[in-house]
C-alpha positions in Angstrom: 159.1 -21.4 -94.7 160.0 -17.7 -94.9 157.5 -15.4 -93.3 156.0 -12.8 -95.6 156.9 -9.2 -94.7 154.6 -7.5 -92.2 153.3 -3.9 -92.7 155.2 -1.6 -90.4 152.0 0.3 -89.5 149.3 -2.3 -88.9 151.4 -5.6 -88.8 149.4 -7.6 -91.3 151.1 -9.4 -94.1 152.2 -6.9 -96.8 152.8 -9.1 -99.8 156.3 -8.1 -100.7 156.1 -4.6 -99.3 156.9 -3.1 -95.9 153.7 -1.0 -96.0 150.4 -2.6 -97.0 148.2 -0.9 -99.6 145.5 0.1 -97.1 148.0 1.9 -94.8 149.9 3.5 -97.7 146.5 5.0 -98.9 146.1 6.6 -95.4 149.4 8.6 -95.7 148.9 12.2 -97.0 151.5 13.7 -99.4 152.5 17.3 -98.8 151.6 18.2 -102.4 150.4 21.7 -101.9 153.0 23.8 -100.0 155.2 26.8 -99.7 158.3 26.2 -101.9 160.5 28.0 -99.4 159.5 26.3 -96.1 157.2 23.4 -97.1 154.4 24.8 -95.0 151.2 23.0 -96.2 148.9 25.5 -98.1 145.5 25.3 -99.9 147.4 26.2 -103.1 151.1 25.8 -103.7 153.1 29.1 -103.6 156.7 30.4 -103.9 156.4 32.0 -100.4 153.8 31.7 -97.7 152.7 34.5 -95.4 155.3 33.6 -92.7 158.2 33.5 -95.3 157.1 36.9 -96.7 157.5 38.3 -93.2 160.7 36.6 -92.4 162.7 34.5 -94.9 164.3 31.3 -93.5 168.1 30.8 -93.9 167.5 27.8 -96.2 166.7 28.5 -99.8 164.0 25.8 -100.4 162.3 23.0 -98.5 160.4 19.9 -99.5 158.5 17.5 -97.3 157.1 14.1 -98.4 154.2 13.8 -96.1 151.9 15.6 -93.7 152.8 14.9 -90.1 149.4 13.8 -88.7 147.8 10.5 -87.9 148.7 7.8 -88.8 152.0 9.2 -90.1 152.9 10.6 -86.7 152.8 7.1 -85.2 155.3 5.9 -87.9 157.7 8.7 -87.2 157.6 8.2 -83.4 158.5 4.6 -84.0 161.3 5.6 -86.3 162.6 8.1 -83.7 162.4 6.1 -80.5 161.8 2.4 -81.1 164.8 1.7 -83.4 162.2 0.9 -86.1 164.5 1.6 -89.1 162.3 -0.6 -91.2 159.8 2.3 -91.1 162.2 4.6 -93.1 162.9 1.8 -95.5 159.2 1.1 -96.0 158.6 4.7 -96.9 161.7 5.1 -99.0 160.4 4.1 -102.5 157.4 6.4 -102.4 159.3 9.2 -100.6 162.3 9.2 -103.0 160.0 8.9 -106.1 158.0 11.9 -104.9 161.2 13.9 -104.3 162.5 13.0 -107.8 159.3 14.2 -109.3 159.5 17.4 -107.4 163.1 18.1 -108.4 162.3 17.5 -112.1 159.7 20.3 -112.1 162.0 23.1 -110.8 164.7 25.2 -112.5 167.2 25.2 -109.6 169.9 22.5 -109.9 169.7 19.8 -107.2 171.9 19.5 -104.2 175.4 17.9 -104.6 175.4 16.2 -101.1 173.1 15.3 -98.2 173.8 16.4 -94.6 171.7 14.8 -91.9 170.7 16.9 -88.9 173.0 15.5 -86.1 172.1 14.5 -82.6 174.2 15.6 -79.7 176.5 12.8 -78.5 174.6 12.4 -75.2 171.3 11.9 -77.2 173.0 9.6 -79.7 174.4 7.4 -76.8 170.9 7.2 -75.3 169.1 6.4 -78.6 171.9 4.4 -80.2 171.3 5.7 -83.7 170.4 8.9 -85.6 167.2 8.5 -87.6 168.2 11.5 -89.8 171.4 9.8 -90.8 169.7 6.6 -91.6 167.1 8.4 -93.8 170.0 10.4 -95.5 171.9 7.1 -96.2 168.8 5.5 -97.7 167.9 8.6 -99.7 171.5 9.1 -100.9 171.6 5.5 -102.1 168.3 6.0 -104.1 169.4 9.4 -105.6 173.1 8.5 -106.0 174.1 11.4 -103.8 177.0 11.4 -101.3 176.1 11.7 -97.6 178.3 13.8 -95.3 177.5 12.5 -91.8 180.4 14.5 -90.1 179.9 17.8 -91.9 177.7 19.2 -89.2 178.0 18.6 -85.5 175.7 19.3 -82.6 178.0 20.9 -80.2 175.4 21.9 -77.6 172.7 19.7 -76.1 169.3 21.3 -76.5 166.0 20.8 -74.7 163.3 18.6 -76.4 161.3 20.9 -78.7 157.7 19.6 -78.2 155.6 22.1 -76.3 158.0 25.1 -77.0 156.7 28.2 -78.8 158.6 29.5 -81.9 160.7 32.1 -80.0 161.8 29.6 -77.4 162.6 27.0 -80.2 164.8 29.5 -81.9 166.6 30.4 -78.7 166.9 26.7 -77.8 168.9 25.8 -81.0 171.0 29.0 -81.2 174.7 28.0 -81.3 173.8 24.3 -81.3 175.6 23.5 -84.5 179.2 23.8 -85.9 180.7 22.8 -89.2 183.5 20.3 -89.2 186.7 21.7 -90.7 187.6 18.1 -91.8 184.8 17.8 -94.3 184.9 19.7 -97.7 181.6 21.2 -98.3 180.1 21.5 -101.9 178.3 24.7 -103.0 174.8 23.1 -102.8 173.6 20.8 -100.0 170.4 19.3 -98.7 169.7 19.0 -95.0 167.8 15.8 -94.2 165.6 15.2 -91.2 162.5 13.2 -90.2 160.0 16.0 -89.1 159.9 19.7 -89.7 157.7 21.6 -87.2 158.6 25.2 -86.9 161.8 24.9 -88.9 163.9 26.4 -86.1 166.4 23.5 -86.0 166.8 23.4 -89.8 167.1 27.2 -90.0 169.9 27.3 -87.5 171.8 24.5 -89.3 171.4 26.3 -92.6 172.7 29.5 -91.0 175.9 27.7 -89.9 176.4 26.1 -93.3 175.9 29.5 -95.1 178.5 31.1 -92.8 180.9 28.3 -93.7 180.5 29.2 -97.4 177.8 26.9 -98.7 175.9 28.9 -101.4 172.6 27.0 -101.5 171.0 25.0 -98.6 167.7 23.2 -99.1 165.8 21.0 -96.8 164.4 17.5 -97.6 162.3 16.0 -94.8 160.1 13.0 -94.4 157.2 15.0 -93.0 155.9 18.5 -92.3 153.7 19.4 -89.3 150.7 21.5 -90.6 
């Protein structure tokens, strides 16, 4: 007999889903946020206080969930335990929420997805890039091409946890380069799993803008409050 799928969070039988109803109910959507940087806010706004002081290089950002328990546990598994089933379990809800978000705004959507790349040393160590896997799944759902080689991480950077914002910005400066072999459309979305300060995504957006991309938005699985 075939085993019923188990919930990726609690491990109990999930009756045809990869996330059981009880665990799905614990995940918090990032419904009220800054439209520019996806920072969670009490009331949604075009710009938050931080963006009013210093606009990010990307033009818009959207995050599906808040990065706090139990969601942080899921993302850590996705990142470090090769638990690609986590991304697939969240995909139906994540992509439906993104579709709903895109339908409410005036700006046309991105024409292609670009995952945040890992440096080759980190990729060798981990064996896969979770951002690329998320982009592939999302691209399949939204019928958008994925450009996995468009952006390259040319410099290894220190792990970000524990670093303040200034150090984070310095850490990722010059970390990315655009491949001359990939034709870039005018509008792209950067895809990643977690957005904390936005320093990595901001640096990637800067590089893409310098390469001639007119509009860079950010689509992430989760945003740290």
